[in-house]
DSSP file (Angstrom, degrees, kcal/mol; ACC not computed):
  #  RESIDUE AA STRUCTURE BP1 BP2  ACC     N-H-->O    O-->H-N    N-H-->O    O-->H-N    TCO  KAPPA ALPHA  PHI   PSI    X-CA   Y-CA   Z-CA
    1    1 A M              0   0    0      0, 0.0     2,-0.4     0, 0.0    72,-0.2   0.000 360.0 360.0 360.0 132.4   -9.5   -6.4   11.8
    2    2 A S  E     -A   72   0A   0     70,-1.3    70,-2.3     0, 0.0     2,-0.3  -0.878 360.0-108.3-116.8 153.2  -11.7   -8.0    9.2
    3    3 A I  E     -A   71   0A   0     -2,-0.4    68,-0.2    68,-0.2    66,-0.0  -0.553  33.1-159.7 -80.0 135.5  -10.7  -10.4    6.5
    4    4 A M  E     -     0   0A   0     66,-2.0    66,-0.1    -2,-0.3     3,-0.1  -0.618  22.8-101.7-103.2 162.9  -10.7   -9.2    2.9
    5    5 A P  E     -     0   0A   0      0, 0.0    65,-0.6     0, 0.0    -1,-0.1  -0.244  62.9 -61.0 -73.5 178.3  -10.9  -11.0   -0.4
    6    6 A N  E     -A   69   0A   0     63,-0.2    17,-0.3    61,-0.1     2,-0.3  -0.224  55.6-163.2 -50.4 149.2   -7.8  -11.5   -2.4
    7    7 A V  E     -A   68   0A   0     61,-2.7    61,-2.5    14,-0.1     2,-0.5  -0.914  12.6-133.5-130.0 163.8   -6.1   -8.4   -3.6
    8    8 A I  E     -AB  67  20A   0     12,-2.6    12,-2.6    -2,-0.3     2,-0.5  -0.975  15.1-164.4-115.8 127.2   -3.5   -8.0   -6.4
    9    9 A I  E     +AB  66  19A   0     57,-2.8    57,-2.4    -2,-0.5     2,-0.3  -0.942  23.0 152.8-112.4 131.0   -0.4   -5.9   -5.7
   10   10 A R  E     - B   0  18A   0      8,-2.0     8,-3.5    -2,-0.5     2,-0.4  -0.906  42.2-107.3-145.7 170.9    1.6   -4.9   -8.8
   11   11 A K  E     - B   0  17A   0     -2,-0.3     6,-0.2     6,-0.2     2,-0.1  -0.902  30.3-143.2-104.4 136.6    3.9   -2.1   -9.9
   12   12 A N    >   -     0   0    0      4,-2.5     3,-2.1    -2,-0.4     6,-0.0  -0.280  40.4 -84.2 -86.3-177.4    2.7    0.6  -12.4
   13   13 A Q  T 3  S+     0   0    0      1,-0.3    -1,-0.1     2,-0.1    -2,-0.0   0.833 129.3  54.8 -57.2 -34.6    4.8    2.1  -15.1
   14   14 A Q  T 3  S-     0   0    0      2,-0.1    -1,-0.3     1,-0.0     3,-0.1   0.485 118.7-107.8 -75.0  -6.3    6.2    4.7  -12.6
   15   15 A G  S <  S+     0   0    0     -3,-2.1     2,-0.2     1,-0.3    -2,-0.1   0.532  75.1 136.5  92.6   1.8    7.4    1.9  -10.2
   16   16 A Q        -     0   0    0      1,-0.1    -4,-2.5    -5,-0.0     2,-0.4  -0.541  59.7-108.6 -87.5 151.1    4.8    2.7   -7.6
   17   17 A L  E     -B   11   0A   0     13,-0.3    13,-2.6    -6,-0.2     2,-0.4  -0.642  31.0-158.5 -76.5 131.4    2.9   -0.1   -5.9
   18   18 A S  E     -BC  10  29A   0     -8,-3.5    -8,-2.0    -2,-0.4     2,-0.5  -0.931   3.7-153.7-115.9 138.9   -0.8   -0.5   -6.8
   19   19 A F  E     -BC   9  28A   0      9,-3.2     9,-2.3    -2,-0.4     2,-0.5  -0.953  15.8-175.4-111.0 111.5   -3.4   -2.3   -4.6
   20   20 A Y  E     -BC   8  27A   0    -12,-2.6   -12,-2.6    -2,-0.5     7,-0.2  -0.937  16.5-168.1-120.2 126.0   -6.3   -3.8   -6.5
   21   21 A V  E >>> - C   0  26A   0      5,-3.1     5,-2.0    -2,-0.5     4,-1.1  -0.880   9.2-165.0-111.9 106.4   -9.4   -5.5   -4.9
   22   22 A P  G >45S+     0   0    0      0, 0.0     3,-0.6     0, 0.0    -1,-0.2   0.878  82.5  58.6 -50.9 -43.6  -11.2   -7.2   -7.8
   23   23 A K  G 345S+     0   0    0    -17,-0.3   -16,-0.1     1,-0.3    -2,-0.0   0.836 117.5  32.7 -64.3 -29.7  -14.5   -7.8   -6.0
   24   24 A K  G <45S-     0   0    0     -3,-0.7    -1,-0.3     2,-0.1     3,-0.1   0.473 101.2-127.6-102.1  -1.9  -14.9   -4.1   -5.4
   25   25 A D  T <<5 +     0   0    0     -4,-1.1     2,-0.5    -3,-0.6    -2,-0.1   0.914  59.3 150.3  61.2  41.0  -13.3   -2.9   -8.6
   26   26 A L  E   < +C   21   0A   0     -5,-2.0    -5,-3.1     2,-0.0     2,-0.4  -0.910  22.8 176.7-114.7 128.1  -11.1   -0.7   -6.3
   27   27 A E  E     +C   20   0A   0     -2,-0.5     2,-0.3    -7,-0.2    -7,-0.2  -0.975   9.0 162.0-129.5 121.3   -7.5    0.3   -7.2
   28   28 A E  E     -C   19   0A   0     -9,-2.3    -9,-3.2    -2,-0.4     2,-0.3  -0.925  36.8-108.8-130.3 162.2   -5.4    2.7   -5.1
   29   29 A M  E     -C   18   0A   0     -2,-0.3    19,-2.1   -11,-0.2     2,-0.4  -0.677  31.7-114.3 -88.6 145.3   -1.8    3.4   -4.8
   30   30 A V  E     -D   47   0A   0    -13,-2.6   -13,-0.3    -2,-0.3    17,-0.3  -0.654  26.7-176.4 -79.9 122.4    0.3    2.3   -1.9
   31   31 A V  E    S-     0   0A   0     15,-3.3     2,-0.3    -2,-0.4    16,-0.2   0.843  70.6  -5.2 -90.6 -32.6    1.6    5.3    0.2
   32   32 A S  E     -D   46   0A   0     14,-1.6    14,-2.4     0, 0.0     2,-0.4  -0.994  52.7-160.6-158.5 155.3    3.7    3.2    2.6
   33   33 A I  E     -D   45   0A   0     -2,-0.3    12,-0.2    12,-0.2    10,-0.1  -0.998  22.5-135.4-135.3 133.4    4.4   -0.4    3.5
   34   34 A E  E    S+     0   0A   0     10,-1.8     2,-0.6    -2,-0.4     9,-0.2   0.921  92.3  30.5 -56.1 -53.4    5.9   -1.4    6.9
   35   35 A Y  E     +D   42   0A   0      7,-3.0     7,-2.7     1,-0.1    -1,-0.2  -0.940  61.6 147.9-117.1 119.6    8.5   -3.8    5.7
   36   36 A D  E     +D   41   0A   0     -2,-0.6     5,-0.2     5,-0.2    -1,-0.1  -0.240  39.4 106.9-144.8  54.9   10.1   -3.2    2.3
   37   37 A G  E >  S-D   40   0A   0      3,-2.5     3,-0.5     1,-0.0    -2,-0.0  -0.540  83.1 -89.6-121.5-176.3   13.6   -4.5    2.6
   38   38 A P  T 3  S+     0   0    0      0, 0.0     3,-0.1     0, 0.0    -1,-0.0   0.783 123.4  39.8 -68.3 -26.9   15.6   -7.5    1.4
   39   39 A S  T 3  S+     0   0    0      1,-0.2     2,-0.3    21,-0.1    21,-0.1   0.369 123.2  24.2-108.0   6.6   14.8   -9.6    4.5
   40   40 A A  E <   -D   37   0A   0     -3,-0.5    -3,-2.5     2,-0.0     2,-0.4  -0.911  55.8-179.0-167.1 138.6   11.2   -8.7    5.0
   41   41 A W  E     +DE  36  58A   0     17,-2.1    17,-3.0    -2,-0.3     2,-0.4  -0.969  52.0  26.1-143.1 127.2    8.2   -7.5    2.9
   42   42 A G  E     +D   35   0A   0     -7,-2.7    -7,-3.0    -2,-0.4     2,-0.2  -0.963  50.3 128.9 130.5-144.3    4.6   -6.7    4.0
   43   43 A G  E    S+ E   0  55A   0     12,-2.8    12,-2.3    -2,-0.4     2,-0.3  -0.597  78.2   4.0  83.7-150.1    3.1   -5.7    7.4
   44   44 A E  E     - E   0  54A   0     -2,-0.2   -10,-1.8    10,-0.2     2,-0.4  -0.496  68.7-166.7 -76.2 128.5    0.9   -2.6    7.6
   45   45 A V  E     -DE  33  53A   0      8,-3.5     8,-2.7    -2,-0.3     2,-0.5  -0.950   3.9-157.6-120.9 132.2    0.2   -1.1    4.2
   46   46 A Q  E     -DE  32  52A   0    -14,-2.4   -15,-3.3    -2,-0.4   -14,-1.6  -0.964   9.1-152.5-115.5 128.6   -1.4    2.5    3.8
   47   47 A L  E >   -D   30   0A   0      4,-2.5     3,-1.8    -2,-0.5   -17,-0.2  -0.483  30.9-103.9 -94.2 164.3   -3.3    3.5    0.7
   48   48 A V  T 3  S+     0   0    0    -19,-2.1   -18,-0.1     1,-0.3    -1,-0.1   0.832 119.5  59.4 -52.5 -39.0   -3.7    7.0   -0.8
   49   49 A D  T 3  S-     0   0    0    -20,-0.2    -1,-0.3     1,-0.1     3,-0.1   0.445 120.8-106.8 -76.6   2.9   -7.3    7.1    0.4
   50   50 A G  S <  S+     0   0    0     -3,-1.8    -2,-0.1     1,-0.3    -1,-0.1   0.318  75.6 133.8  95.1  -9.9   -6.2    6.6    4.0
   51   51 A S        -     0   0    0     -5,-0.1    -4,-2.5     1,-0.0     2,-0.4  -0.395  41.9-147.3 -77.4 156.8   -7.3    3.0    4.4
   52   52 A K  E     +E   46   0A   0     -6,-0.2    21,-3.1    -3,-0.1     2,-0.3  -0.964  16.0 179.0-128.1 138.1   -4.9    0.5    6.0
   53   53 A Y  E     -EF  45  72A   0     -8,-2.7    -8,-3.5    -2,-0.4     2,-0.4  -0.877  21.7-129.8-131.5 163.4   -4.4   -3.2    5.4
   54   54 A Y  E     -EF  44  71A   0     17,-2.7    17,-2.0    -2,-0.3     2,-0.5  -0.983  13.2-166.8-124.4 126.6   -2.1   -5.8    6.9
   55   55 A I  E     -E   43   0A   0    -12,-2.3   -12,-2.8    -2,-0.4    15,-0.1  -0.929  34.7-115.5-107.3 120.5    0.0   -8.3    4.7
   56   56 A E  E     -     0   0A   0     -2,-0.5   -15,-0.0    13,-0.4    13,-0.0  -0.447  49.3-103.0 -49.6 121.0    1.4  -11.2    6.7
   57   57 A P  E     -     0   0A   0      0, 0.0     2,-0.3     0, 0.0   -15,-0.2  -0.213  33.7-147.2 -55.7 139.8    5.2  -10.4    6.2
   58   58 A L  E     -E   41   0A   0    -17,-3.0   -17,-2.1   -23,-0.1    -3,-0.0  -0.736  20.4-119.8-103.6 159.5    7.1  -12.4    3.7
   59   59 A E  S    S+     0   0    0     -2,-0.3    -1,-0.1   -19,-0.2     0, 0.0   0.682  94.3  11.6 -72.8 -19.9   10.8  -13.3    4.1
   60   60 A A  S    S-     0   0    0    -19,-0.1   -19,-0.2   -21,-0.1   -21,-0.1  -0.987  97.8 -76.9-152.7 157.9   11.8  -11.6    1.0
   61   61 A P        -     0   0    0      0, 0.0   -25,-0.1     0, 0.0    -2,-0.0  -0.349  56.8-129.6 -58.5 132.4   10.2   -9.1   -1.6
   62   62 A P        -     0   0    0      0, 0.0     2,-0.5     0, 0.0     4,-0.1  -0.279  19.4 -95.8 -81.6 168.1    7.9  -11.1   -3.8
   63   63 A Q        -     0   0    0      2,-0.1     0, 0.0    -2,-0.0     0, 0.0  -0.721  61.2-101.3 -72.0 126.7    7.8  -11.3   -7.6
   64   64 A L  S    S+     0   0    0     -2,-0.5     2,-0.2     2,-0.1   -54,-0.2  -0.771  97.9  54.4-103.5 145.9    5.0   -8.8   -8.7
   65   65 A P  S    S+     0   0    0      0, 0.0     2,-0.4     0, 0.0   -55,-0.2   0.470  77.7 179.2 -71.5 154.3    2.2   -9.0   -9.6
   66   66 A L  E     -A    9   0A   0    -57,-2.4   -57,-2.8    -2,-0.2     2,-0.5  -0.995  21.3-155.7-133.9 127.1    1.2  -10.9   -6.5
   67   67 A T  E     +A    8   0A   0     -2,-0.4     2,-0.3   -59,-0.2   -59,-0.2  -0.901  34.4 142.5-101.8 131.7   -2.3  -12.1   -5.4
   68   68 A L  E     -A    7   0A   0    -61,-2.5   -61,-2.7    -2,-0.5     2,-0.4  -0.988  49.6-100.3-160.1 169.5   -2.8  -12.6   -1.7
   69   69 A R  E     -A    6   0A   0     -2,-0.3   -13,-0.4   -63,-0.2     2,-0.3  -0.705  39.3-177.7 -92.1 140.4   -5.3  -12.3    1.1
   70   70 A V  E     -     0   0A   0    -65,-0.6   -66,-2.0    -2,-0.4     2,-0.4  -0.857  21.6-125.8-130.5 170.2   -5.0   -9.3    3.4
   71   71 A K  E     -AF   3  54A   0    -17,-2.0   -17,-2.7    -2,-0.3     2,-0.4  -0.966  22.4-125.5-117.8 136.1   -6.8   -8.0    6.5
   72   72 A R  E      AF   2  53A   0    -70,-2.3   -70,-1.3    -2,-0.4   -19,-0.3  -0.631 360.0 360.0 -79.0 130.3   -8.4   -4.5    6.8
   73   73 A L              0   0    0    -21,-3.1   -20,-0.2    -2,-0.4    -1,-0.1   0.476 360.0 360.0 -93.6 360.0   -7.2   -2.5    9.7
């Protein structure tokens, strides 16, 4: 795993999660997220392009948009 710069996670108008890497001007839709419930949010995230990242799980779903550091898997 390698450390990535900060990313911004937000919801688009259709309610889908969007994953944006400002330094690369890369924006992809999130296909799946390991933990997406009331007691945990984060874990392994897969994007439409097939790439995977890891978000340290949070104890509850965050307010979006959210800026955080992720690891590329």
